[in-house]
C-alpha positions as CSV (number, residue, x, y, z in Angstrom):
1,M,-173.5,-130.0,-18.5
2,R,-170.2,-130.4,-16.5
3,K,-171.9,-133.1,-14.5
4,L,-172.7,-134.9,-17.7
5,V,-169.1,-134.8,-18.9
6,L,-167.8,-135.8,-15.5
7,A,-170.3,-138.7,-15.3
8,I,-169.3,-139.9,-18.8
9,S,-165.6,-139.8,-17.8
10,M,-166.3,-141.9,-14.7
11,L,-168.4,-144.3,-16.7
12,A,-165.7,-144.7,-19.3
13,F,-163.2,-145.5,-16.6
14,A,-165.5,-148.0,-14.9
15,G,-166.4,-149.6,-18.2
16,S,-162.8,-150.2,-19.0
17,V,-162.5,-152.8,-16.2
18,A,-163.8,-156.0,-17.6
19,S,-164.9,-159.1,-15.7
20,A,-164.9,-162.7,-16.8
21,D,-168.7,-163.0,-16.6
22,P,-170.4,-162.2,-20.0
23,I,-173.7,-161.5,-18.2
24,L,-172.1,-158.9,-15.9
25,D,-170.1,-157.5,-18.8
26,R,-173.1,-156.9,-21.0
27,Q,-175.2,-155.5,-18.1
28,A,-172.4,-153.1,-17.3
29,L,-172.1,-152.0,-20.9
30,M,-175.9,-151.5,-21.2
31,K,-176.0,-149.6,-17.9
32,E,-173.3,-147.3,-19.1
33,R,-175.2,-146.8,-22.4
34,G,-178.3,-146.0,-20.5
35,K,-176.6,-143.4,-18.3
36,I,-175.1,-141.6,-21.3
37,A,-178.4,-141.6,-23.2
38,G,-180.1,-140.5,-20.0
39,G,-177.8,-137.5,-19.8
40,L,-178.6,-136.5,-23.3
41,S,-182.2,-137.0,-22.6
42,K,-182.0,-134.4,-19.8
43,V,-180.8,-131.9,-22.4
44,V,-183.7,-132.7,-24.7
45,K,-186.2,-132.3,-21.9
46,G,-184.7,-129.0,-20.9
47,E,-183.4,-130.2,-17.5
48,E,-179.9,-129.4,-18.6
49,S,-178.8,-126.6,-20.9
50,F,-177.6,-127.3,-24.4
51,D,-173.8,-127.2,-24.6
52,A,-172.7,-128.3,-28.0
53,A,-169.2,-129.4,-26.8
54,A,-170.6,-131.4,-23.9
55,V,-173.3,-133.0,-26.2
56,L,-170.6,-134.0,-28.7
57,T,-168.5,-135.5,-25.8
58,A,-171.6,-137.5,-24.7
59,L,-172.3,-138.7,-28.3
60,Q,-168.6,-139.7,-28.6
61,A,-168.9,-141.7,-25.3
62,L,-172.0,-143.4,-26.7
63,Q,-170.1,-144.3,-29.9
64,A,-167.2,-145.7,-27.8
65,N,-169.8,-147.7,-25.8
66,A,-171.4,-149.1,-29.0
67,E,-168.0,-149.9,-30.4
68,K,-167.2,-152.1,-27.4
69,F,-170.2,-154.3,-28.2
70,N,-169.1,-157.7,-29.2
71,A,-172.0,-160.2,-29.5
72,E,-169.7,-163.2,-29.5
73,A,-168.0,-162.2,-26.2
74,L,-171.0,-160.7,-24.5
75,F,-173.6,-163.4,-25.5
76,P,-171.7,-166.7,-25.8
77,A,-173.5,-170.0,-25.8
78,G,-174.6,-170.8,-22.3
79,S,-175.0,-167.2,-21.1
80,D,-178.7,-167.3,-21.6
81,T,-179.5,-168.5,-18.1
82,G,-179.0,-166.8,-14.7
83,D,-179.6,-163.2,-13.8
84,T,-180.3,-162.0,-17.3
85,T,-183.1,-160.5,-19.4
86,A,-181.5,-161.6,-22.6
87,S,-184.2,-163.3,-24.8
88,P,-183.5,-166.7,-26.3
89,K,-184.1,-164.9,-29.7
90,I,-180.6,-163.6,-29.4
91,W,-179.2,-167.1,-29.9
92,E,-181.9,-168.0,-32.4
93,D,-181.4,-164.9,-34.6
94,K,-177.7,-163.9,-34.3
95,V,-177.8,-162.2,-37.7
96,G,-180.8,-160.0,-36.7
97,F,-179.3,-159.3,-33.3
98,N,-176.0,-158.2,-34.8
99,A,-177.8,-156.1,-37.4
100,A,-179.7,-154.3,-34.7
101,E,-176.5,-153.4,-32.9
102,D,-174.9,-152.4,-36.2
103,K,-177.8,-150.0,-36.9
104,L,-177.3,-148.4,-33.5
105,L,-173.6,-148.0,-34.1
106,A,-174.2,-146.5,-37.5
107,D,-176.8,-144.0,-36.2
108,V,-174.5,-143.0,-33.3
109,K,-171.6,-142.5,-35.7
110,A,-173.8,-140.4,-37.9
111,A,-174.7,-138.2,-34.9
112,V,-171.0,-137.8,-34.0
113,A,-170.1,-137.0,-37.6
114,A,-172.9,-134.3,-37.8
115,P,-173.0,-133.0,-34.2
116,P,-176.3,-131.3,-33.4
117,A,-176.2,-127.5,-33.4
118,D,-179.2,-127.1,-31.1
119,V,-181.7,-129.0,-29.0
120,D,-184.0,-129.7,-31.9
121,A,-181.3,-131.4,-33.9
122,L,-180.3,-133.4,-30.8
123,T,-183.9,-134.4,-30.3
124,T,-184.1,-135.8,-33.8
125,Q,-180.8,-137.7,-33.3
126,L,-181.8,-139.0,-29.9
127,N,-185.2,-140.2,-31.3
128,T,-183.4,-142.2,-33.9
129,I,-180.9,-143.7,-31.4
130,G,-183.7,-144.3,-28.8
131,G,-185.7,-146.0,-31.5
132,D,-182.8,-148.4,-32.2
133,C,-182.6,-149.2,-28.5
134,A,-186.4,-149.7,-28.2
135,S,-186.6,-152.0,-31.2
136,C,-183.8,-154.2,-30.0
137,H,-185.3,-154.4,-26.5
138,Q,-188.7,-155.3,-27.9
139,T,-187.2,-158.2,-29.9
140,Y,-184.2,-159.4,-27.9
141,R,-185.0,-158.6,-24.2
142,V,-187.3,-160.3,-21.8
143,K,-189.1,-158.0,-19.4
144,K,-188.8,-159.1,-15.8
145,G,-191.8,-158.8,-13.4
């Protein structure tokens, strides 16, 4: 669990350095998000022991990540080409895209407000959060290859 907390701290520092390229910025934000969720997933899978304080720290890092999301800055007009898996649907359905991110943020905030007391509770929360991610990716991401 200490590795998880250390990794989150390093990601938070790395994520605080912004570039001027919205594609790189959003990729960095999503990569950070994936690493945090991946660390929580290890706890759910039993690969890491459940430590309530470390889990809460990870959920708080996930919330901070979700709060950094700014669709206007990360997905401006013209950033739909290049090295990106962003679907054109993002620009066609900004309302739906923003709603998907708002749902993720609300679900992460709920998890932070009611921290899981055990692995089962974390599993339930992570299933909800992961479902948000999967739903958004199905609609607003183009799979490469």
